[in-house]
C-alpha angles and dihedrals in degrees: 000000000000122000096253092045090056093049094051097045091048092062094041097245122144115215136134108293122236111193131181089257094075116037111195119202119257114234122210120188116195109188132181134189137251105353132134118205092293097145133114092244088057092053101265106142094194098053119103101211109134095154097050090042089056091045089054089062089064097036144066106256114211120204098177103058114130138181118211094244135009098252136082113241100054089039091053091048086060092045094055098042109028088233135116107258088227089059095056102037093257102118098100112096109251101339092188097051128121114302096247089063092056126082116256113280097023114100122200115276141161129242111255107207116231115258112286097018113114141167102282091229088075088070090052092049090048089054092055102267122140103227124203134175124194103213137298120079110160092165096152088257136059110273112261112234088234092062097073141022086215129011113170142085091284097048111129140159088235089073094065123109112270113275096016117126115236140216110196137175124199115186117205109208101183092097095054117130092248091061090068089075098026093056097038094117097046122105114278123238093203136041110252089217091063096056121111104225112212116234095250089068128066112242110240140118096273094053093044092050094051091047089051089051088052092052089047090053089053090050090054091048088052089058092048090051090056092052092056092049091046089055089059092050094047091052093049092243100111095090092058100040131096108211121207121186128183147133124256093229142341130295125322099233131098114287087019110066113058093015127118091213124102091272093060104036109033110088136177113254129178135174127192128191124206091234092053095249108183090347112185094010124138118219113200098179122118120262136166137208094256086063093061099071091046090050094049090052090048091051088054090052094254121133106233113241115263093240093066112108090202121082128215115251098181136036136032096324100040113145120230097215113091125216115263092189141027123201138219133194132176130186128152120001106194106299096349125085123205116151114203135159129199143180126194134190127184092288112020144040124209119197128190119197113210100174105077130211100022137101125245089249114081120187097242108187094214094053092046088073087074112096094221091052091053089046092054091050089049091053090046091055090049090049088239102128121110122241094262093050091047092060091078092051099039118103156250098030115231116255090246139017131197128187135188101219093191092068101018110042093164091053096233099142119065108210098180091121096043108113091207089072098043096117095045092047092053092045093053093040089055092046091051090053092046091052091054096046098043106027107024111024091149089066089077089068123091118247090252090056089046091053093046091051091058104027106028110207089007091284125126111249116236129223117235123240110280124222140210140222129207111226136165089262094051139266113339121199125219141176136188087223116091124235099015131145126212129228119197146174133197115215090345093306141105114168084329138356113310094007118130119221124216111239111233106150140359114315120233114219133186124219110287095018115141116219120197119184142160138178126248137189128177112265095010130098112262117255122252113275119258123209128203129177118201112234 
């Protein structure tokens, strides 16, 4: 009998058994916020990232990883479900935020996942992984208790029972957009004079300082990354751990964060294997955030569920077919609405603007706390912006945009009327429409319709009381609600006191044991708890 098997049986808890005979790989995800590929290993000569640059020598470095939109909440909805946010009603930035950040007539609400769609970590837990998240979630719904074994600022793989494989996420927040103004007076890791200012920004001291702050944030994140990897090594877990590192969306600066252009959606992404598999390779194929959960399951030896729109690109269940297209979609960002859709292949990006009569720039109150954003508005009001910087502010937006990324990586020249690109424009236009009709039909709804579908009358739906059956195999749990998961404890314990187990198969009880369970579903109110004592 393996160590973990003995521990679980001794407390009378029924979960998948992980013995010493089959050693599954640990998986550690180290994520950061709001950075584009501004690292030395991605060719940025200003970046101070020695630890990630060294990591890249042992990892697969991906240059074609994209989120669907350059902002966190919809991106994280994709990262926890393997679905396009537009397909599950999760594409509106923080739908359960404070009322003043919502448009008039739309009350706060949570995304209710369609029946059968779950946080992918439940599949890992069901397979015997100890799953921890430290600490950000931001999924567009409250985190179901069944999603994680631990989800708080103390969550750590070190807390797992001995011998149990882990899946852990640590989210490094030092690179978040808000830190550009919060860290403005801290020492800089780079010289502002050495920075290459992209053409969509004016070149002056305010812009250079904020960009230097951003690079300094990345330098600090690089140090924090090393500490987490060093923890693995010190604990003797490094040689059995797959490490995945990436950002939750593109850069934090204006025309980067919240955008569906390259600057907002292209993110750095690297994976290292303890056996050195493909170490130092660069993968230039196209991938999207919905592919990441499917890939993590595949790396753990779990076949991703068929409903996932993402496809595994590593591991046992990796698909051979490569993406020809990646997709983008933007809706409401806090109090500002600008609906856009996009599709990109290896050479071009097509953008369709659905909100008529406005400019691409929207006066987002949160972003206006950034000194360089206020500086750009000041220059706009003084009519002192150059032609390239004015493109973001000029309105109304054209109905369609088209960019040749081979010659125009900053997407400054709209070629929608250029006859030389007629065939490629029509091809991407058709693919954008196909994506909406086949993969994301809900995206045609308004946000009010989206809210009403999930929270009728603006009230959170409640799960009914579940019930149990005693069978020869043990206690089976049931609910009249579709698509729920069950959390349970025996005698106040899961793997430890206060911990909630994920129900996966009939529960074995001994005489006098007290079972407490309830049902959960993302976006809905948990069911009442049910108690049962074994006679």
